[in-house]
C-alpha positions as CSV (number, residue, x, y, z in Angstrom):
1,M,45.8,177.3,88.9
2,P,44.4,179.7,86.2
3,T,42.8,178.0,83.2
4,T,41.2,179.1,80.0
5,E,38.9,176.6,78.3
6,T,40.5,173.4,79.5
7,R,44.1,174.4,79.4
8,T,46.3,175.7,82.3
9,V,47.7,179.2,81.9
10,L,51.4,179.1,82.7
11,V,52.3,182.8,82.8
12,G,52.1,183.9,86.4
13,L,53.3,180.6,87.8
14,S,56.7,180.8,89.6
15,R,59.6,178.5,88.8
16,A,58.7,176.5,91.9
17,Q,55.1,176.2,90.9
18,L,56.0,175.2,87.3
19,R,58.3,172.5,88.7
20,E,55.4,171.2,90.8
21,W,53.0,171.4,87.9
22,V,55.1,169.3,85.5
23,V,55.5,166.6,88.0
24,A,51.9,166.5,89.2
25,T,50.2,167.0,85.8
26,L,52.6,165.6,83.2
27,G,54.6,163.1,85.3
28,E,57.8,164.8,84.1
29,P,60.9,165.5,86.1
30,A,60.9,168.8,88.0
31,Y,63.7,170.3,85.9
32,R,61.3,170.5,83.0
33,G,59.5,173.2,85.0
34,T,62.8,175.1,85.3
35,Q,63.2,174.9,81.6
36,L,59.7,176.2,81.1
37,A,60.3,179.2,83.4
38,Q,63.4,180.1,81.3
39,W,61.5,180.1,78.1
40,I,58.5,181.9,79.4
41,Y,60.2,184.6,81.5
42,A,63.8,185.0,80.5
43,K,63.2,184.5,76.8
44,A,59.5,185.7,76.6
45,V,58.6,182.8,74.3
46,T,54.9,182.0,73.8
47,E,54.9,178.9,71.6
48,F,55.9,175.5,73.0
49,S,57.1,174.6,69.5
50,A,60.0,177.1,70.0
51,M,61.1,175.6,73.3
52,T,63.7,173.5,71.5
53,D,65.4,171.9,74.6
54,L,62.1,170.2,75.4
55,P,61.4,166.8,73.8
56,A,59.0,166.9,70.9
57,A,56.5,164.6,72.6
58,L,56.4,166.9,75.7
59,R,55.8,170.0,73.5
60,T,52.9,168.2,71.9
61,R,51.4,167.4,75.4
62,L,51.9,171.0,76.5
63,N,50.0,172.3,73.5
64,E,47.1,170.0,74.5
65,C,46.9,170.9,78.2
66,A,48.5,174.3,78.6
67,L,49.2,177.7,77.1
68,V,51.7,180.4,78.0
69,S,49.2,183.2,77.9
70,P,45.6,183.8,76.8
71,N,46.2,187.5,76.4
72,A,46.9,189.4,73.2
73,I,47.8,192.9,72.0
74,S,44.7,194.4,70.4
75,A,46.1,197.9,69.6
76,T,49.6,199.5,69.5
77,Q,50.7,203.1,69.1
78,R,54.3,204.1,68.5
79,S,55.6,207.6,69.2
80,K,58.4,209.4,67.4
81,D,60.4,209.4,70.6
82,G,60.4,205.6,70.8
83,T,57.5,205.2,73.3
84,V,55.3,202.3,72.5
85,K,51.8,202.0,74.1
86,C,49.9,198.8,73.9
87,L,46.3,197.8,74.7
88,L,46.3,194.2,76.0
89,R,43.1,192.2,75.7
90,L,42.7,189.8,78.6
91,A,41.0,186.4,78.5
92,D,37.7,187.7,79.8
93,G,37.6,190.5,77.1
94,N,38.7,193.3,79.4
95,E,41.5,195.5,78.2
96,V,44.4,197.3,80.0
97,E,47.2,199.6,78.8
98,C,51.0,199.2,79.2
99,V,53.8,201.4,77.9
100,L,57.4,200.7,76.8
101,L,59.7,203.7,77.5
102,P,63.2,203.4,76.1
103,Y,65.8,205.8,77.3
104,D,69.5,206.1,76.5
105,D,70.5,204.5,79.8
106,R,67.6,202.2,80.5
107,V,64.4,200.6,79.2
108,S,61.4,201.2,81.5
109,V,57.9,199.9,81.4
110,C,54.7,201.4,82.9
111,L,52.3,198.6,83.9
112,S,48.6,198.5,84.9
113,T,47.4,196.8,88.1
114,Q,43.7,197.1,87.7
115,V,41.1,197.2,84.9
116,G,39.9,200.7,85.4
117,C,40.3,202.6,88.7
118,A,38.0,203.6,91.5
119,M,39.9,206.6,92.8
120,G,38.1,209.3,90.8
121,C,41.0,211.7,90.3
122,R,39.7,214.6,88.2
123,F,42.7,214.8,85.8
124,C,42.9,211.0,85.1
125,A,41.5,209.4,82.0
126,T,41.4,205.9,83.6
127,A,39.2,207.2,86.5
128,Q,36.6,208.5,84.0
129,G,36.0,204.9,82.9
130,G,35.3,203.5,86.4
131,Y,36.6,200.3,88.1
132,T,36.1,196.7,86.9
133,R,38.5,194.4,88.7
134,N,42.0,193.7,90.0
135,L,44.5,192.1,87.7
136,T,46.2,188.9,88.7
137,A,49.9,188.7,89.2
138,G,50.2,186.8,85.9
139,E,48.3,189.5,84.0
140,I,50.6,192.2,85.4
141,V,53.8,190.2,84.5
142,D,52.3,189.4,81.0
143,Q,52.2,193.1,80.2
144,L,56.0,193.2,80.6
145,L,56.5,190.1,78.5
146,H,54.4,191.5,75.7
147,L,56.4,194.7,75.8
148,Q,59.7,192.8,75.9
149,R,58.9,191.2,72.6
150,L,58.6,194.7,71.1
151,S,61.9,195.9,72.5
152,E,65.3,195.2,71.0
153,R,66.9,195.9,74.5
154,R,66.2,194.2,77.8
155,I,63.7,195.9,80.1
156,T,65.6,197.1,83.1
157,H,63.0,199.2,85.1
158,V,59.4,198.6,86.1
159,V,56.9,201.3,87.2
160,L,53.4,200.3,88.5
161,M,51.9,203.6,87.4
162,G,49.4,202.6,84.7
163,M,45.7,202.0,85.0
164,G,44.5,201.4,88.6
165,E,45.7,202.0,92.1
166,P,48.5,199.4,92.8
167,L,48.1,199.5,96.6
168,L,44.5,198.4,96.3
169,N,45.8,195.3,94.6
170,L,48.8,195.0,96.8
171,E,49.2,191.2,97.1
172,N,49.0,190.6,93.3
173,A,51.2,193.5,92.6
174,L,53.9,192.3,95.0
175,D,53.6,188.7,93.6
176,A,54.2,190.2,90.1
177,L,57.2,192.2,91.2
178,R,58.6,189.2,93.0
179,M,58.3,187.2,89.8
180,M,60.0,190.0,87.8
181,H,62.8,190.0,90.4
182,D,63.2,186.2,90.7
183,E,62.6,185.1,87.1
184,L,63.7,188.2,85.1
185,G,66.5,189.5,87.3
186,I,65.1,193.0,87.6
187,G,66.3,194.4,91.0
188,Y,63.8,195.8,93.5
189,R,65.7,199.0,93.5
190,R,64.7,199.4,89.8
191,M,61.0,199.1,90.7
192,T,58.6,201.9,91.6
193,V,55.1,201.6,93.0
194,S,52.8,204.6,92.6
195,T,49.9,205.5,94.8
196,V,47.3,208.3,95.2
197,G,47.8,207.9,98.9
198,I,46.2,204.8,100.4
199,V,47.8,205.3,103.8
200,P,47.2,201.9,105.5
201,Q,48.6,200.2,102.4
202,I,51.7,202.4,102.4
203,Y,52.4,201.0,105.9
204,A,51.6,197.4,104.6
205,L,54.1,197.8,101.8
206,A,56.7,199.2,104.2
207,E,56.3,196.1,106.4
208,R,57.5,193.9,103.5
209,N,60.9,195.7,103.8
210,L,61.6,195.6,100.1
211,P,63.8,198.4,98.6
212,I,61.0,199.5,96.2
213,T,60.7,203.2,95.4
214,L,57.3,204.7,96.5
215,A,55.9,207.4,94.2
216,V,53.2,209.4,95.8
217,S,50.8,211.4,93.6
218,L,50.5,214.5,95.8
219,H,49.5,217.3,93.4
220,A,48.6,219.9,96.1
221,P,50.1,221.0,99.4
222,D,46.8,221.6,101.2
223,D,43.7,219.5,101.9
224,E,41.2,221.9,100.3
225,T,42.9,222.0,96.9
226,R,43.8,218.3,96.9
227,A,40.3,217.2,97.8
228,K,38.9,219.0,94.8
229,I,41.1,217.1,92.4
230,M,41.7,213.9,94.3
231,P,38.7,212.5,96.3
232,V,41.0,210.2,98.3
233,N,42.2,213.2,100.2
234,R,38.8,213.3,102.0
235,K,39.9,210.1,103.8
236,W,43.6,210.6,104.2
237,G,44.7,214.3,104.3
238,V,48.0,215.8,103.1
239,D,49.7,215.8,106.6
240,T,48.7,212.1,107.2
241,L,50.0,211.1,103.8
242,I,53.3,212.9,104.1
243,Q,53.8,211.3,107.5
244,A,53.2,207.9,106.0
245,A,55.7,208.7,103.3
246,R,58.2,209.7,105.9
247,D,57.6,206.5,107.8
248,Y,58.1,204.5,104.6
249,F,61.5,206.0,104.2
250,E,62.4,205.2,107.7
251,A,61.4,201.6,107.2
252,T,63.0,201.1,103.7
253,K,65.6,203.8,103.5
254,R,64.3,204.5,100.0
255,R,63.8,208.2,99.1
256,I,60.2,209.1,98.3
257,T,59.2,210.6,95.0
258,F,56.3,213.1,95.1
259,E,54.6,213.5,91.8
260,Y,53.1,217.0,91.4
261,L,50.9,217.7,88.4
262,L,50.8,221.5,87.8
263,L,47.4,222.9,86.9
264,R,47.3,226.6,86.0
265,G,45.7,228.6,88.7
266,V,44.8,225.5,90.7
267,N,48.0,224.4,92.4
268,D,50.9,226.2,90.7
269,T,51.4,229.5,92.4
270,P,54.5,230.5,94.4
271,E,52.4,230.3,97.5
272,H,51.5,226.7,96.7
273,A,55.2,226.0,96.2
274,Q,56.1,227.7,99.5
275,Q,53.5,225.7,101.3
276,L,54.7,222.5,99.7
277,A,58.3,223.2,100.7
278,R,57.2,223.7,104.3
279,K,55.3,220.4,104.3
280,L,58.2,218.5,102.9
281,R,60.9,220.0,105.0
282,G,63.0,217.1,106.5
283,V,61.4,214.4,104.3
284,P,64.1,212.6,102.1
285,C,62.3,213.1,98.8
286,L,62.4,214.1,95.2
287,V,59.6,216.3,93.7
288,N,58.8,215.5,90.1
289,L,56.9,218.3,88.5
290,I,54.5,217.4,85.6
291,P,53.1,220.4,83.7
292,F,49.6,219.6,82.5
293,N,49.5,219.1,78.8
294,Y,46.4,221.0,77.7
295,V,43.5,219.2,76.2
296,P,39.8,219.9,77.1
297,T,38.7,218.5,80.4
298,P,35.4,218.6,82.3
299,D,37.1,220.9,84.8
300,G,38.7,223.1,82.2
301,F,42.2,222.5,83.5
302,Q,44.9,224.5,81.7
303,R,48.7,224.0,81.3
304,P,50.7,226.6,83.2
305,E,53.1,228.8,81.2
306,A,56.8,227.9,81.3
307,E,57.5,230.9,83.5
308,R,55.0,229.7,86.1
309,V,56.6,226.3,86.1
310,R,60.0,227.9,86.5
311,R,58.9,230.0,89.4
312,F,57.3,227.1,91.2
313,R,60.4,225.0,90.8
314,A,62.7,227.9,91.9
315,V,60.8,228.2,95.2
316,L,61.2,224.5,95.9
317,E,64.9,224.5,95.0
318,A,65.6,227.6,97.1
319,A,64.1,225.7,100.0
320,G,66.5,222.8,99.4
321,I,63.9,220.4,97.9
322,E,65.4,218.4,95.1
323,T,63.1,218.9,92.1
324,T,62.9,217.6,88.6
325,Q,60.6,218.1,85.7
326,R,59.2,214.9,84.1
327,V,60.5,214.2,80.6
328,E,57.3,214.2,78.7
329,R,56.9,211.2,76.4
330,G,54.4,210.1,73.8
331,H,52.8,213.4,73.0
332,D,51.9,212.2,69.5
333,I,50.0,209.2,70.8
334,D,47.3,208.6,73.4
335,A,49.8,208.8,76.2
336,A,47.6,209.2,79.3
337,C,46.4,206.1,81.1
338,G,42.9,205.3,79.8
339,Q,43.0,207.3,76.6
340,L,43.9,204.4,74.3
341,R,41.4,202.0,76.0
342,G,38.7,204.7,75.9
343,K,39.3,205.2,72.2
344,H,39.2,201.5,71.5
345,L,35.9,201.2,73.3
346,G,34.5,204.1,71.4
347,K,34.7,206.4,74.4
348,P,37.6,208.7,73.8
349,I,38.4,210.7,77.0
350,P,40.6,213.7,76.3
351,L,42.7,214.1,79.5
352,T,46.3,215.1,80.2
353,A,48.9,213.4,78.0
354,Q,51.2,212.3,80.7
355,V,52.4,208.7,80.8
356,G,51.1,207.2,84.1
357,G,47.7,207.3,85.7
């Protein structure tokens, strides 16, 4: 079990594990573990002193041998649109970002799965900082719990689209989602896992037969263009990736979301749209267009004009491809994954201000 100093960290332990722990470690009846799970997950409580249905003597013992979480928020930014971005400092001193996204009909969170990222996408702030390590399931869940304490409404939707590539930390990511499902009551159909296109892991996720939405960061319809902005394409090309997405739908019956970041003159012409429409013909999917929000980048990327975006979308819709344009949030804060962490480390990285890595 995870420990910090000499105390056991409880966040990340399932209800069953907490029941076993209180029996083995404290000699308490198993139902005390169920009570702990309720306080930690359903009520997002961090202090044992607030767990009022536990005996005072047990709360004292818990303070001596355990703690709910060793992690703490080290920076917070609030947008005028209600978006809240947090930098979470972990027990080992590393930091990750997570975002609270309140909408009229739901409250969503965007969570990180790794410290940094090794994928090297040219438009991504996280990638510029390199990769450090995977997050544990507890560290992923703990992001949600910290955000829940900042929200007046219950969190209803979870997106693994923050720092890191979720499919390269698949087991921990799935353990975290399972805990959110079992302990927090968030349905799998309200969960989304994003990927740059790690094809073997897409099939591994499909084998779990969970009704989780897969969001594929496509960003180009051809290998030459995509490889320039996403190095992962050199290993798994566009056709291979789209086939994996098609197979994921067949296995789960969950429609695929293809994320498409529009970069002026790079991947946003009507010809690109026509090629994309041909590639996606017959794939049950939604294309989510994300116009690049201009800031200086090493590659000099530019945001396409509204008319270019409109033309691109019109081509897809004329071909029968359902298309949306992402509601852009957090423009007045460091909204892109990695920006807040970079600033906090004294290494500001000015990349696209989209929420999600």
